[in-house]
Z-matrix of the N, CA and C atoms (Angstrom, degrees):
N
C 1 1.425
C 2 1.502 1 116.29
N 3 1.320 2 114.66 1 -32.39
C 4 1.452 3 117.81 2 178.66
C 5 1.565 4 110.76 3 -73.83
N 6 1.359 5 114.15 4 -32.00
C 7 1.450 6 119.36 5 176.54
C 8 1.532 7 111.12 6 -63.52
N 9 1.342 8 112.32 7 -43.00
C 10 1.539 9 114.86 8 -179.36
C 11 1.553 10 109.49 9 -67.43
N 12 1.257 11 115.75 10 -39.40
C 13 1.521 12 117.67 11 179.78
C 14 1.555 13 108.44 12 -64.73
N 15 1.256 14 115.65 13 -42.15
C 16 1.499 15 120.85 14 178.13
C 17 1.485 16 110.45 15 -60.51
N 18 1.430 17 119.93 16 -45.86
C 19 1.358 18 123.77 17 178.35
C 20 1.535 19 110.77 18 -62.04
N 21 1.336 20 117.66 19 -43.92
C 22 1.421 21 124.05 20 -178.65
C 23 1.566 22 109.14 21 -58.74
N 24 1.350 23 113.71 22 -50.45
C 25 1.419 24 121.42 23 178.52
C 26 1.559 25 113.11 24 -55.31
N 27 1.382 26 111.90 25 -47.50
C 28 1.444 27 120.05 26 -179.60
C 29 1.547 28 109.59 27 -63.61
N 30 1.306 29 121.12 28 -36.76
C 31 1.438 30 121.29 29 178.42
C 32 1.469 31 111.83 30 -69.11
N 33 1.378 32 114.08 31 -42.64
C 34 1.485 33 121.13 32 179.04
C 35 1.523 34 109.38 33 -60.03
N 36 1.334 35 117.25 34 -42.84
C 37 1.381 36 119.76 35 -176.56
C 38 1.562 37 112.62 36 -70.67
N 39 1.376 38 113.15 37 -34.75
C 40 1.475 39 123.23 38 173.64
C 41 1.519 40 112.40 39 -59.33
N 42 1.396 41 111.55 40 -48.12
C 43 1.430 42 114.19 41 176.38
C 44 1.555 43 117.36 42 -65.61
N 45 1.329 44 112.47 43 -35.70
C 46 1.503 45 114.79 44 177.97
C 47 1.513 46 108.87 45 -69.53
N 48 1.303 47 117.27 46 -35.39
C 49 1.430 48 119.58 47 178.25
C 50 1.498 49 113.69 48 -64.66
N 51 1.335 50 115.41 49 -41.47
C 52 1.457 51 119.15 50 177.01
C 53 1.499 52 112.60 51 -68.18
N 54 1.321 53 117.71 52 -34.86
C 55 1.463 54 123.66 53 177.58
C 56 1.598 55 106.26 54 -65.15
N 57 1.223 56 117.34 55 -47.45
C 58 1.532 57 124.13 56 -179.19
C 59 1.560 58 105.69 57 -61.06
N 60 1.276 59 119.87 58 -41.95
C 61 1.471 60 121.67 59 -177.86
C 62 1.517 61 112.97 60 -67.71
N 63 1.398 62 114.79 61 -37.08
C 64 1.465 63 120.95 62 174.03
C 65 1.531 64 108.82 63 -66.30
N 66 1.315 65 119.49 64 -42.92
C 67 1.427 66 121.27 65 176.52
C 68 1.568 67 113.78 66 -60.76
N 69 1.250 68 111.96 67 -45.08
C 70 1.479 69 116.43 68 177.10
C 71 1.500 70 114.53 69 -63.78
N 72 1.331 71 117.37 70 -40.99
C 73 1.456 72 119.10 71 173.20
C 74 1.529 73 110.41 72 -61.86
N 75 1.312 74 117.04 73 -44.81
C 76 1.534 75 116.48 74 -179.13
C 77 1.585 76 110.34 75 -63.05
N 78 1.270 77 115.39 76 -36.26
C 79 1.497 78 116.80 77 -179.24
C 80 1.561 79 108.72 78 -67.07
N 81 1.323 80 113.13 79 -40.56
C 82 1.537 81 115.58 80 -178.72
C 83 1.581 82 107.13 81 -64.65
N 84 1.339 83 114.97 82 -45.40
C 85 1.481 84 117.96 83 -178.78
C 86 1.581 85 110.93 84 -61.66
N 87 1.292 86 116.97 85 -41.72
C 88 1.493 87 118.96 86 176.25
C 89 1.462 88 111.21 87 -63.27
N 90 1.307 89 120.70 88 -44.53
C 91 1.438 90 122.94 89 178.92
C 92 1.598 91 109.80 90 -62.16
N 93 1.363 92 117.32 91 -39.89
C 94 1.423 93 118.44 92 179.45
C 95 1.590 94 108.04 93 -66.87
N 96 1.245 95 119.24 94 -37.49
C 97 1.475 96 120.16 95 -179.70
C 98 1.508 97 109.59 96 -67.98
N 99 1.351 98 121.31 97 -40.76
C 100 1.425 99 123.78 98 170.14
C 101 1.492 100 114.10 99 -57.75
N 102 1.206 101 113.64 100 -47.53
C 103 1.523 102 117.84 101 179.07
C 104 1.547 103 111.92 102 -60.48
N 105 1.319 104 117.19 103 -40.28
C 106 1.444 105 125.12 104 -179.32
C 107 1.589 106 104.06 105 -62.55
N 108 1.323 107 115.85 106 -52.67
C 109 1.502 108 117.13 107 -174.17
C 110 1.500 109 110.42 108 -66.87
N 111 1.288 110 119.75 109 -32.74
C 112 1.454 111 122.68 110 -179.80
C 113 1.548 112 111.65 111 -69.48
N 114 1.350 113 114.83 112 -27.75
C 115 1.495 114 116.02 113 174.79
C 116 1.414 115 116.17 114 -53.61
N 117 1.373 116 117.10 115 -33.97
C 118 1.463 117 124.20 116 -173.98
C 119 1.574 118 111.94 117 -97.09
N 120 1.340 119 118.14 118 -6.86
C 121 1.432 120 121.56 119 -173.55
C 122 1.512 121 111.45 120 -63.88
N 123 1.344 122 115.13 121 -48.87
C 124 1.457 123 120.17 122 -175.50
C 125 1.567 124 108.09 123 -65.32
N 126 1.277 125 116.51 124 -46.99
C 127 1.501 126 118.92 125 176.55
C 128 1.484 127 110.85 126 -56.29
N 129 1.333 128 117.61 127 -44.40
C 130 1.479 129 120.76 128 -177.36
C 131 1.566 130 108.26 129 -63.53
N 132 1.285 131 118.54 130 -38.71
C 133 1.491 132 118.99 131 -179.71
C 134 1.544 133 109.14 132 -65.90
N 135 1.275 134 116.21 133 -45.67
C 136 1.565 135 116.84 134 -179.08
C 137 1.545 136 106.87 135 -65.86
N 138 1.317 137 122.57 136 -43.52
C 139 1.407 138 124.06 137 -179.63
C 140 1.449 139 112.80 138 -63.40
N 141 1.361 140 116.90 139 -37.40
C 142 1.506 141 120.63 140 178.41
C 143 1.539 142 109.81 141 -66.39
N 144 1.313 143 113.73 142 -45.76
C 145 1.492 144 117.40 143 175.91
C 146 1.504 145 112.86 144 -57.20
N 147 1.315 146 115.13 145 -48.07
C 148 1.407 147 121.27 146 177.70
C 149 1.492 148 113.84 147 -59.08
N 150 1.358 149 117.67 148 -41.12
C 151 1.498 150 123.48 149 179.00
C 152 1.515 151 108.21 150 -65.81
N 153 1.308 152 114.99 151 -39.13
C 154 1.543 153 115.49 152 179.82
C 155 1.508 154 110.29 153 -62.01
N 156 1.377 155 117.02 154 -41.76
C 157 1.416 156 120.38 155 -178.29
C 158 1.550 157 108.71 156 -67.16
N 159 1.282 158 115.52 157 -42.18
C 160 1.516 159 121.13 158 178.27
C 161 1.496 160 109.23 159 -59.34
N 162 1.326 161 120.17 160 -46.37
C 163 1.432 162 121.96 161 -177.99
C 164 1.513 163 111.70 162 -69.94
N 165 1.355 164 118.30 163 -31.45
C 166 1.428 165 118.97 164 177.16
C 167 1.545 166 110.83 165 -68.98
N 168 1.368 167 115.38 166 -40.51
C 169 1.454 168 119.55 167 176.53
C 170 1.516 169 111.40 168 -65.93
N 171 1.278 170 117.29 169 -40.48
C 172 1.451 171 120.70 170 173.73
C 173 1.483 172 113.39 171 -59.33
N 174 1.299 173 117.76 172 -39.74
C 175 1.468 174 123.95 173 177.90
C 176 1.536 175 108.01 174 -64.02
N 177 1.317 176 117.10 175 -43.88
C 178 1.467 177 123.51 176 179.05
C 179 1.498 178 110.36 177 -63.32
N 180 1.395 179 119.73 178 -41.01
C 181 1.465 180 121.82 179 175.24
C 182 1.522 181 111.08 180 -66.53
N 183 1.323 182 118.25 181 -40.27
C 184 1.450 183 122.25 182 177.54
C 185 1.506 184 109.89 183 -55.28
N 186 1.432 185 111.83 184 -50.24
C 187 1.461 186 115.18 185 -177.52
C 188 1.510 187 117.04 186 -61.97
N 189 1.336 188 114.14 187 -25.06
C 190 1.436 189 121.36 188 -176.02
C 191 1.543 190 110.65 189 -110.22
N 192 1.318 191 119.44 190 14.16
C 193 1.431 192 121.75 191 -174.06
C 194 1.525 193 111.27 192 -61.44
N 195 1.380 194 117.81 193 -27.63
C 196 1.436 195 120.60 194 178.21
C 197 1.545 196 116.33 195 -64.14
N 198 1.312 197 113.55 196 -19.09
C 199 1.518 198 118.83 197 176.95
C 200 1.439 199 111.91 198 -75.17
N 201 1.361 200 119.99 199 -15.73
C 202 1.448 201 121.87 200 178.06
C 203 1.548 202 107.35 201 -82.77
N 204 1.267 203 116.28 202 91.89
C 205 1.461 204 122.93 203 -165.51
C 206 1.536 205 117.24 204 -94.20
N 207 1.322 206 118.43 205 3.14
C 208 1.450 207 121.42 206 173.62
C 209 1.504 208 106.81 207 -120.71
N 210 1.425 209 112.53 208 160.62
C 211 1.444 210 119.06 209 179.44
C 212 1.575 211 113.81 210 -58.32
N 213 1.364 212 113.34 211 -39.15
C 214 1.546 213 119.15 212 -175.12
C 215 1.544 214 107.38 213 -71.70
N 216 1.269 215 117.04 214 -37.54
C 217 1.460 216 119.33 215 179.82
C 218 1.538 217 110.82 216 -70.63
N 219 1.341 218 118.00 217 -34.57
C 220 1.429 219 121.03 218 174.67
C 221 1.554 220 110.73 219 -67.12
N 222 1.298 221 118.03 220 -38.27
C 223 1.472 222 122.70 221 176.09
C 224 1.559 223 106.41 222 -62.97
N 225 1.333 224 118.97 223 -48.49
C 226 1.468 225 120.91 224 175.69
C 227 1.465 226 110.26 225 -55.43
N 228 1.379 227 120.04 226 -42.72
C 229 1.475 228 124.03 227 178.49
C 230 1.481 229 112.03 228 -57.68
N 231 1.365 230 113.65 229 -48.32
C 232 1.456 231 115.75 230 -178.78
C 233 1.598 232 113.36 231 -63.92
N 234 1.336 233 112.65 232 -39.67
C 235 1.486 234 116.23 233 176.76
C 236 1.466 235 109.35 234 -64.92
N 237 1.314 236 120.58 235 -39.64
C 238 1.526 237 121.70 236 179.01
C 239 1.577 238 108.38 237 -64.34
N 240 1.274 239 117.41 238 -46.90
C 241 1.429 240 121.20 239 176.26
C 242 1.557 241 114.77 240 -54.80
N 243 1.375 242 111.76 241 -43.35
C 244 1.482 243 117.42 242 177.78
C 245 1.449 244 112.74 243 -60.60
N 246 1.396 245 112.03 244 -48.72
C 247 1.478 246 119.84 245 -179.67
C 248 1.616 247 110.89 246 -61.01
N 249 1.281 248 118.31 247 -41.95
C 250 1.423 249 120.90 248 -175.41
C 251 1.521 250 114.25 249 -75.59
N 252 1.358 251 119.31 250 -19.25
C 253 1.400 252 123.02 251 -172.45
C 254 1.585 253 109.69 252 -110.35
N 255 1.319 254 117.08 253 -52.33
C 256 1.440 255 121.66 254 -174.21
C 257 1.526 256 113.67 255 -66.09
N 258 1.270 257 116.87 256 -51.26
C 259 1.507 258 120.46 257 -176.12
C 260 1.430 259 112.00 258 -61.69
N 261 1.324 260 121.45 259 -54.82
C 262 1.492 261 118.53 260 179.70
C 263 1.520 262 114.69 261 -60.37
N 264 1.367 263 117.07 262 -33.04
C 265 1.486 264 117.75 263 176.41
C 266 1.507 265 110.48 264 -66.17
N 267 1.311 266 118.09 265 -40.04
C 268 1.451 267 118.24 266 178.83
C 269 1.472 268 113.01 267 -68.37
N 270 1.350 269 118.05 268 -39.54
C 271 1.481 270 119.92 269 177.98
C 272 1.527 271 110.93 270 -62.98
N 273 1.386 272 115.77 271 -44.32
C 274 1.463 273 116.41 272 -178.64
C 275 1.520 274 108.75 273 -65.55
N 276 1.252 275 121.63 274 -39.22
C 277 1.528 276 125.03 275 178.18
C 278 1.523 277 110.23 276 -58.29
N 279 1.351 278 114.50 277 -49.63
C 280 1.462 279 117.90 278 -178.43
C 281 1.530 280 112.10 279 -66.66
N 282 1.408 281 116.06 280 -35.58
C 283 1.477 282 113.75 281 178.40
C 284 1.498 283 109.55 282 -71.49
N 285 1.356 284 120.15 283 -31.77
C 286 1.442 285 116.76 284 175.75
C 287 1.532 286 114.13 285 -64.88
N 288 1.341 287 114.70 286 -37.48
C 289 1.452 288 119.82 287 178.09
C 290 1.497 289 109.07 288 -63.76
N 291 1.306 290 121.05 289 -47.79
C 292 1.439 291 124.01 290 -174.00
C 293 1.507 292 109.48 291 -70.22
N 294 1.326 293 117.55 292 -36.95
C 295 1.480 294 121.74 293 179.05
C 296 1.552 295 112.36 294 -66.13
N 297 1.282 296 116.17 295 -36.80
C 298 1.442 297 123.14 296 -172.34
C 299 1.527 298 112.24 297 -92.66
N 300 1.266 299 119.01 298 9.58
C 301 1.436 300 119.70 299 170.71
C 302 1.504 301 111.83 300 -57.00
N 303 1.310 302 121.77 301 118.96
C 304 1.394 303 120.11 302 177.24
C 305 1.499 304 111.74 303 -83.14
N 306 1.322 305 115.21 304 96.14
C 307 1.463 306 120.07 305 -169.86
C 308 1.558 307 112.57 306 -73.93
N 309 1.368 308 115.52 307 -9.79
C 310 1.462 309 120.20 308 -177.86
C 311 1.527 310 109.19 309 -89.70
N 312 1.341 311 119.21 310 -26.71
C 313 1.468 312 120.87 311 178.18
C 314 1.439 313 112.31 312 -104.11
N 315 1.225 314 116.18 313 157.43
C 316 1.509 315 125.71 314 -174.50
C 317 1.484 316 109.32 315 77.36
N 318 1.294 317 111.83 316 174.40
C 319 1.469 318 115.01 317 -179.09
C 320 1.482 319 113.42 318 -79.44
N 321 1.352 320 113.38 319 155.57
C 322 1.470 321 119.14 320 -179.42
C 323 1.540 322 109.60 321 -59.06
N 324 1.316 323 119.91 322 -41.57
C 325 1.427 324 124.35 323 -178.88
C 326 1.542 325 112.05 324 -61.60
N 327 1.405 326 115.16 325 -47.40
C 328 1.472 327 117.92 326 177.80
C 329 1.507 328 114.31 327 -62.94
N 330 1.358 329 114.43 328 -39.98
C 331 1.486 330 119.86 329 -178.23
C 332 1.588 331 109.05 330 -64.02
N 333 1.321 332 114.94 331 -48.97
C 334 1.395 333 122.87 332 177.95
C 335 1.510 334 112.13 333 -55.19
N 336 1.403 335 114.74 334 -47.86
C 337 1.432 336 120.61 335 -178.55
C 338 1.510 337 110.55 336 -63.78
N 339 1.295 338 119.10 337 -45.86
C 340 1.516 339 122.20 338 176.91
C 341 1.463 340 111.56 339 -65.02
N 342 1.349 341 121.64 340 -39.12
C 343 1.458 342 125.81 341 175.80
C 344 1.511 343 111.92 342 -60.35
N 345 1.361 344 114.89 343 -45.29
C 346 1.517 345 116.71 344 -176.54
C 347 1.569 346 107.45 345 -70.43
N 348 1.284 347 120.79 346 -37.34
C 349 1.419 348 119.67 347 177.74
C 350 1.490 349 114.24 348 -64.63
N 351 1.348 350 115.52 349 -39.50
C 352 1.454 351 120.65 350 179.46
C 353 1.559 352 111.50 351 -72.33
N 354 1.308 353 113.54 352 -38.69
C 355 1.469 354 120.39 353 178.24
C 356 1.495 355 110.15 354 -60.52
N 357 1.351 356 114.66 355 -47.08
C 358 1.482 357 119.52 356 -178.87
C 359 1.589 358 111.81 357 -64.37
N 360 1.345 359 113.93 358 -36.63
C 361 1.424 360 120.75 359 172.66
C 362 1.524 361 112.88 360 -58.00
N 363 1.368 362 114.75 361 -49.43
C 364 1.502 363 123.05 362 -176.46
C 365 1.569 364 106.75 363 -61.45
N 366 1.419 365 115.24 364 -49.46
C 367 1.436 366 115.61 365 -178.27
C 368 1.527 367 112.43 366 -68.57
N 369 1.267 368 121.20 367 -26.76
C 370 1.482 369 123.35 368 177.37
C 371 1.505 370 107.87 369 -71.14
N 372 1.336 371 118.14 370 -38.46
C 373 1.466 372 125.03 371 -179.98
C 374 1.605 373 107.09 372 -65.93
N 375 1.263 374 115.57 373 -39.40
C 376 1.481 375 118.32 374 176.72
C 377 1.525 376 111.46 375 -66.87
N 378 1.295 377 117.71 376 -42.06
C 379 1.491 378 120.85 377 175.27
C 380 1.517 379 111.79 378 -59.94
N 381 1.353 380 114.75 379 -45.36
C 382 1.509 381 119.78 380 178.63
C 383 1.552 382 108.63 381 -65.42
N 384 1.231 383 118.44 382 -40.06
C 385 1.490 384 120.91 383 176.68
C 386 1.438 385 113.39 384 -60.10
N 387 1.290 386 115.97 385 -39.80
C 388 1.505 387 124.30 386 -176.99
C 389 1.519 388 105.97 387 -68.31
N 390 1.325 389 117.84 388 -49.83
C 391 1.438 390 121.31 389 -175.53
C 392 1.575 391 108.53 390 -65.86
N 393 1.324 392 116.45 391 -48.42
C 394 1.476 393 121.46 392 -179.49
C 395 1.500 394 111.02 393 -62.12
N 396 1.297 395 118.34 394 -33.82
C 397 1.437 396 125.36 395 174.61
C 398 1.481 397 113.32 396 -54.83
N 399 1.350 398 116.17 397 -46.87
C 400 1.453 399 119.15 398 -179.62
C 401 1.459 400 110.15 399 -74.39
N 402 1.302 401 118.31 400 -39.70
C 403 1.479 402 123.80 401 179.08
C 404 1.471 403 105.64 402 -65.40
N 405 1.356 404 117.02 403 -40.23
C 406 1.454 405 121.08 404 -176.60
C 407 1.551 406 117.24 405 -56.46
N 408 1.348 407 112.68 406 -24.32
C 409 1.460 408 114.09 407 179.86
C 410 1.527 409 111.69 408 -62.31
N 411 1.366 410 113.39 409 -23.41
C 412 1.462 411 118.03 410 179.97
C 413 1.561 412 113.29 411 -73.04
N 414 1.398 413 114.70 412 -24.43
C 415 1.503 414 117.17 413 176.10
C 416 1.495 415 114.19 414 -111.45
N 417 1.301 416 116.89 415 -21.49
C 418 1.467 417 119.81 416 177.83
C 419 1.538 418 113.87 417 -74.09
N 420 1.289 419 115.43 418 -43.21
C 421 1.442 420 117.92 419 -177.59
C 422 1.532 421 111.30 420 -67.40
N 423 1.297 422 121.91 421 -38.27
C 424 1.494 423 117.04 422 175.96
C 425 1.541 424 113.51 423 -62.99
N 426 1.353 425 113.75 424 -36.53
C 427 1.453 426 119.93 425 -177.72
C 428 1.588 427 105.80 426 -66.83
N 429 1.287 428 118.13 427 -52.22
C 430 1.502 429 117.73 428 -174.66
C 431 1.551 430 108.84 429 -68.23
N 432 1.313 431 118.26 430 -35.04
C 433 1.486 432 120.76 431 177.56
C 434 1.546 433 108.26 432 -60.65
N 435 1.248 434 119.13 433 -47.07
C 436 1.512 435 121.26 434 -176.65
C 437 1.492 436 109.71 435 -69.90
N 438 1.345 437 120.08 436 -43.44
C 439 1.436 438 121.43 437 -176.89
C 440 1.576 439 111.72 438 -70.05
N 441 1.348 440 115.19 439 -40.43
C 442 1.480 441 117.06 440 -175.01
C 443 1.481 442 112.54 441 -83.81
N 444 1.331 443 117.78 442 -43.92
C 445 1.510 444 120.15 443 -172.25
C 446 1.534 445 110.61 444 -115.37
N 447 1.315 446 121.44 445 0.28
C 448 1.437 447 125.55 446 -178.54
C 449 1.571 448 109.04 447 60.15
N 450 1.345 449 116.38 448 37.98
C 451 1.451 450 114.81 449 179.16
C 452 1.529 451 107.02 450 -116.83
N 453 1.306 452 116.17 451 135.75
C 454 1.441 453 118.94 452 173.11
C 455 1.532 454 110.59 453 -94.97
N 456 1.400 455 114.09 454 106.53
C 457 1.426 456 117.68 455 -174.91
C 458 1.455 457 113.09 456 -64.22
N 459 1.330 458 120.77 457 -18.82
C 460 1.446 459 124.28 458 179.94
C 461 1.576 460 108.94 459 -70.67
N 462 1.324 461 116.70 460 -22.63
C 463 1.497 462 122.24 461 -174.19
C 464 1.511 463 111.94 462 -101.88
N 465 1.370 464 116.81 463 -10.99
C 466 1.461 465 119.47 464 -176.11
C 467 1.591 466 107.96 465 -113.61
N 468 1.262 467 111.05 466 154.10
C 469 1.483 468 115.84 467 174.37
C 470 1.469 469 109.60 468 -90.53
N 471 1.385 470 117.56 469 145.75
C 472 1.417 471 118.26 470 -179.10
C 473 1.479 472 113.50 471 -84.79
N 474 1.283 473 114.64 472 147.46
C 475 1.476 474 121.92 473 177.42
C 476 1.457 475 109.09 474 -87.38
N 477 1.400 476 115.33 475 161.53
C 478 1.443 477 123.00 476 177.28
C 479 1.487 478 114.01 477 -48.24
N 480 1.385 479 116.18 478 -50.07
C 481 1.482 480 119.86 479 -177.83
C 482 1.439 481 110.09 480 -62.57
N 483 1.314 482 121.42 481 -30.53
C 484 1.488 483 121.33 482 -178.31
C 485 1.505 484 109.47 483 -71.98
N 486 1.337 485 116.01 484 -34.33
C 487 1.525 486 118.88 485 175.91
C 488 1.594 487 108.27 486 -65.29
N 489 1.334 488 113.02 487 -44.23
C 490 1.477 489 118.48 488 179.08
C 491 1.561 490 111.21 489 -58.17
N 492 1.399 491 116.57 490 -46.94
C 493 1.413 492 119.07 491 -178.90
C 494 1.571 493 108.06 492 -63.85
N 495 1.363 494 117.43 493 -42.99
C 496 1.497 495 118.70 494 179.40
C 497 1.519 496 111.62 495 -61.18
N 498 1.243 497 117.42 496 -39.44
C 499 1.486 498 122.94 497 -179.45
C 500 1.586 499 107.68 498 -65.23
N 501 1.363 500 116.59 499 -50.51
C 502 1.417 501 120.67 500 179.29
C 503 1.514 502 111.56 501 -55.86
N 504 1.331 503 113.55 502 -46.21
C 505 1.503 504 121.82 503 -177.73
C 506 1.613 505 106.55 504 -58.85
N 507 1.282 506 118.37 505 -47.86
C 508 1.563 507 119.49 506 174.47
C 509 1.458 508 112.78 507 -54.21
N 510 1.388 509 116.80 508 -48.12
C 511 1.457 510 117.89 509 -175.30
C 512 1.580 511 109.45 510 -63.73
N 513 1.349 512 118.15 511 -42.63
C 514 1.414 513 123.52 512 -179.66
C 515 1.581 514 110.25 513 -62.21
N 516 1.306 515 113.25 514 -41.10
C 517 1.487 516 120.96 515 178.72
C 518 1.585 517 108.13 516 -61.85
N 519 1.297 518 114.71 517 -47.80
C 520 1.523 519 119.42 518 -179.22
C 521 1.540 520 108.78 519 -57.44
N 522 1.316 521 116.79 520 -47.09
C 523 1.462 522 120.23 521 -176.72
C 524 1.516 523 109.02 522 -63.58
N 525 1.352 524 117.52 523 -52.78
C 526 1.462 525 123.17 524 -177.10
C 527 1.542 526 110.69 525 -61.00
N 528 1.288 527 117.78 526 -43.22
C 529 1.561 528 121.52 527 -178.34
C 530 1.553 529 110.30 528 -64.47
N 531 1.279 530 115.03 529 -41.60
C 532 1.458 531 119.54 530 178.08
C 533 1.536 532 110.77 531 -63.48
N 534 1.342 533 115.94 532 -48.03
C 535 1.419 534 120.21 533 179.17
C 536 1.548 535 111.38 534 -61.88
N 537 1.308 536 120.29 535 -46.43
C 538 1.464 537 125.51 536 -179.89
C 539 1.556 538 109.02 537 -61.72
N 540 1.317 539 116.97 538 -45.38
C 541 1.461 540 120.98 539 -176.49
C 542 1.582 541 110.52 540 -65.52
N 543 1.307 542 115.02 541 -39.56
C 544 1.469 543 117.49 542 174.75
C 545 1.463 544 112.93 543 -62.58
N 546 1.403 545 117.04 544 -40.17
C 547 1.384 546 120.12 545 175.42
C 548 1.501 547 113.69 546 -61.90
N 549 1.324 548 117.44 547 -38.77
C 550 1.469 549 119.39 548 177.76
C 551 1.551 550 108.88 549 -64.63
N 552 1.338 551 118.89 550 -44.65
C 553 1.392 552 123.64 551 -179.00
C 554 1.546 553 109.91 552 -58.52
N 555 1.269 554 115.70 553 -45.57
C 556 1.518 555 122.05 554 179.39
C 557 1.566 556 111.68 555 -60.87
N 558 1.279 557 114.81 556 -48.16
C 559 1.468 558 118.90 557 -179.22
C 560 1.584 559 110.87 558 -64.99
N 561 1.276 560 113.32 559 -47.22
C 562 1.476 561 113.76 560 -179.26
C 563 1.534 562 115.18 561 -68.09
N 564 1.237 563 117.00 562 -29.83
C 565 1.504 564 121.67 563 176.02
C 566 1.517 565 109.16 564 -72.17
N 567 1.314 566 115.87 565 -40.15
C 568 1.481 567 120.79 566 178.76
C 569 1.509 568 110.98 567 -65.76
N 570 1.326 569 120.53 568 -38.21
C 571 1.447 570 127.96 569 177.78
C 572 1.498 571 109.47 570 -66.88
N 573 1.288 572 116.64 571 -41.66
C 574 1.470 573 123.00 572 -178.04
C 575 1.508 574 107.72 573 -66.38
N 576 1.402 575 117.83 574 -37.38
C 577 1.514 576 117.81 575 178.26
C 578 1.538 577 112.03 576 -66.09
N 579 1.383 578 112.11 577 -34.17
C 580 1.504 579 115.94 578 176.12
C 581 1.486 580 112.08 579 -61.53
N 582 1.314 581 114.14 580 -42.74
C 583 1.472 582 115.73 581 176.87
C 584 1.467 583 116.83 582 -67.62
N 585 1.338 584 114.55 583 -35.00
C 586 1.455 585 116.52 584 175.02
C 587 1.491 586 114.88 585 -69.65
N 588 1.254 587 116.32 586 -24.24
C 589 1.519 588 118.49 587 179.91
C 590 1.560 589 108.96 588 -69.31
N 591 1.381 590 115.34 589 -22.89
C 592 1.456 591 116.78 590 -179.92
C 593 1.585 592 115.28 591 -71.95
N 594 1.341 593 114.85 592 -13.30
C 595 1.388 594 117.39 593 -178.71
C 596 1.486 595 117.70 594 -53.42
């Protein structure tokens, strides 16, 4: 009788231990998922704020598009609108896709493959955004100059202080873009490591 009681107690303890192990594993997985999603929360907040600013500026340009009275200023206006609307929308969509990967469902291999594909798209969009941002100075400045001060920069010569401001703007952009891109690399690499820990 004592042997049966001992076996029953042993089985019950074994079942409880297995249940506890499953609970612990589930808690660890849930914490990993939270960490993963949190990795992209800060970036998403900054990108959302940036997109709101871009959309507001695009709306301002649209309201004042009639002031762009030459064909080349209108082309600059269209390029400005495209830059201010399309790129932020693409970045936010990609961030949403990467943040919402359900790392707990699906196979490890499928999740990692989808993550890497989305991560590369996000980083490529950042690179495109940086390049277009620098090139964009050539079409954004004429548009804002015409809308705000009614001056066509293509028909006026630049003063020394304008060259200085332009140069300082480029230096600040280089610094900011490098800093932001390094941040993206750090976050995406850290999130990738979290997924790889699930293997």
